[in-house]
DRENDO-1510 file (C-alpha; in Angstrom, 1 decimal, always signed):
<recs>
REC; n; res; u; v; w
REC; 1; MET; +20.9; +1.6; -9.2 .
REC; 2; LEU; +21.4; +1.8; -5.5 .
REC; 3; ARG; +20.4; +5.5; -5.4 .
REC; 4; THR; +17.3; +4.6; -7.4 .
REC; 5; VAL; +16.5; +1.8; -4.9 .
REC; 6; ILE; +16.9; +4.3; -2.0 .
REC; 7; ALA; +14.7; +6.9; -3.7 .
REC; 8; THR; +12.1; +4.2; -4.4 .
REC; 9; LEU; +12.0; +3.0; -0.8 .
REC; 10; GLN; +11.6; +6.6; +0.4 .
REC; 11; ASP; +8.8; +7.3; -2.1 .
REC; 12; LEU; +7.0; +4.3; -0.7 .
REC; 13; GLY; +7.2; +5.7; +2.9 .
REC; 14; PHE; +10.2; +3.7; +4.1 .
REC; 15; ILE; +13.0; +5.2; +6.3 .
REC; 16; VAL; +16.4; +4.0; +5.2 .
REC; 17; ASP; +18.2; +2.4; +8.1 .
REC; 18; LYS; +21.5; +1.4; +6.4 .
REC; 19; ALA; +23.0; +1.7; +2.9 .
REC; 20; ASP; +26.3; +0.2; +1.9 .
REC; 21; ASP; +27.4; +0.8; -1.7 .
REC; 22; VAL; +30.3; -1.6; -1.4 .
REC; 23; LEU; +28.0; -4.5; -0.5 .
REC; 24; GLY; +25.2; -3.2; -2.7 .
REC; 25; ALA; +22.7; -3.4; +0.1 .
REC; 26; VAL; +20.0; -1.2; +1.5 .
REC; 27; SER; +17.8; -1.8; +4.6 .
REC; 28; ALA; +14.7; +0.3; +5.3 .
REC; 29; THR; +11.8; +0.3; +7.7 .
REC; 30; LYS; +8.2; +1.4; +7.2 .
REC; 31; LEU; +5.9; +2.1; +10.2 .
REC; 32; ASP; +2.3; +2.2; +9.1 .
REC; 33; ARG; +0.0; +0.2; +11.5 .
REC; 34; TYR; +2.8; -2.4; +11.4 .
REC; 35; THR; +6.6; -2.6; +11.1 .
REC; 36; LEU; +7.7; -3.7; +7.7 .
REC; 37; ARG; +11.4; -4.1; +7.0 .
REC; 38; MET; +12.9; -4.5; +3.5 .
REC; 39; THR; +16.4; -5.3; +2.6 .
REC; 40; VAL; +17.4; -4.8; -1.1 .
REC; 41; THR; +20.6; -6.1; -2.6 .
REC; 42; VAL; +21.9; -5.2; -6.0 .
REC; 43; ARG; +24.5; -7.4; -7.7 .
REC; 44; PRO; +26.1; -7.4; -11.1 .
REC; 45; ARG; +24.7; -10.1; -13.5 .
REC; 46; GLY; +27.1; -10.4; -16.4 .
REC; 47; ALA; +28.6; -7.3; -18.0 .
REC; 48; THR; +25.4; -5.3; -18.7 .
REC; 49; GLN; +22.8; -6.4; -16.2 .
REC; 50; LEU; +22.0; -6.0; -12.5 .
REC; 51; LEU; +20.2; -8.4; -10.2 .
REC; 52; VAL; +17.9; -6.8; -7.7 .
REC; 53; ARG; +16.7; -8.9; -4.8 .
REC; 54; VAL; +14.3; -7.9; -2.1 .
REC; 55; ASN; +13.6; -9.6; +1.3 .
REC; 56; ALA; +10.7; -8.3; +3.5 .
REC; 57; GLN; +9.9; -9.0; +7.1 .
REC; 58; TYR; +6.9; -8.3; +9.2 .
REC; 59; GLU; +8.3; -8.1; +12.7 .
REC; 60; LEU; +10.7; -11.1; +12.4 .
REC; 61; ILE; +8.6; -13.2; +10.1 .
REC; 62; ALA; +9.3; -13.4; +6.4 .
REC; 63; VAL; +6.7; -11.8; +4.2 .
REC; 64; GLU; +5.2; -14.4; +1.7 .
REC; 65; ASP; +2.5; -12.2; +0.3 .
REC; 66; PRO; +3.6; -10.9; -3.1 .
REC; 67; GLU; +1.9; -7.5; -2.8 .
REC; 68; PRO; +4.7; -5.6; -1.0 .
REC; 69; TYR; +7.3; -7.0; -3.4 .
REC; 70; GLN; +5.1; -6.1; -6.4 .
REC; 71; GLN; +4.6; -2.6; -5.1 .
REC; 72; PHE; +8.3; -2.1; -4.7 .
REC; 73; PHE; +9.2; -3.5; -8.1 .
REC; 74; ASP; +6.5; -1.5; -9.9 .
REC; 75; ALA; +7.8; +1.7; -8.2 .
REC; 76; LEU; +11.4; +0.8; -9.0 .
REC; 77; SER; +10.5; +0.1; -12.6 .
REC; 78; GLN; +8.9; +3.5; -12.9 .
REC; 79; SER; +11.9; +5.2; -11.3 .
REC; 80; ILE; +14.3; +3.4; -13.6 .
REC; 81; PHE; +12.3; +4.5; -16.6 .
REC; 82; LEU; +12.2; +8.1; -15.5 .
REC; 83; THR; +16.0; +8.1; -14.8 .
REC; 84; ALA; +16.7; +6.6; -18.1 .
REC; 85; HIS; +14.7; +9.3; -19.9 .
REC; 86; GLN; +16.1; +12.0; -17.6 .
REC; 87; VAL; +12.7; +13.0; -16.3 .
REC; 88; ASP; +12.7; +14.7; -12.8 .
</recs>
């Protein structure tokens, strides 16, 4: 899942700053008229599920607008579908 998160962030134009597979965390930055930083954490949820959490900051202010989060999760959902069906 962490690889899919990284690929999704890169597809959305982010540059990965840090990735830690032990902690299950990825931080990335997007520079497009503004600086948007996203931190994604992946944690196990029971035996068969994963919990994916995203925090976004514009400069040092938390992003409350749902659009960047929705864009990320829409793209992640598509990536998971393609990976599950072995489509490149």
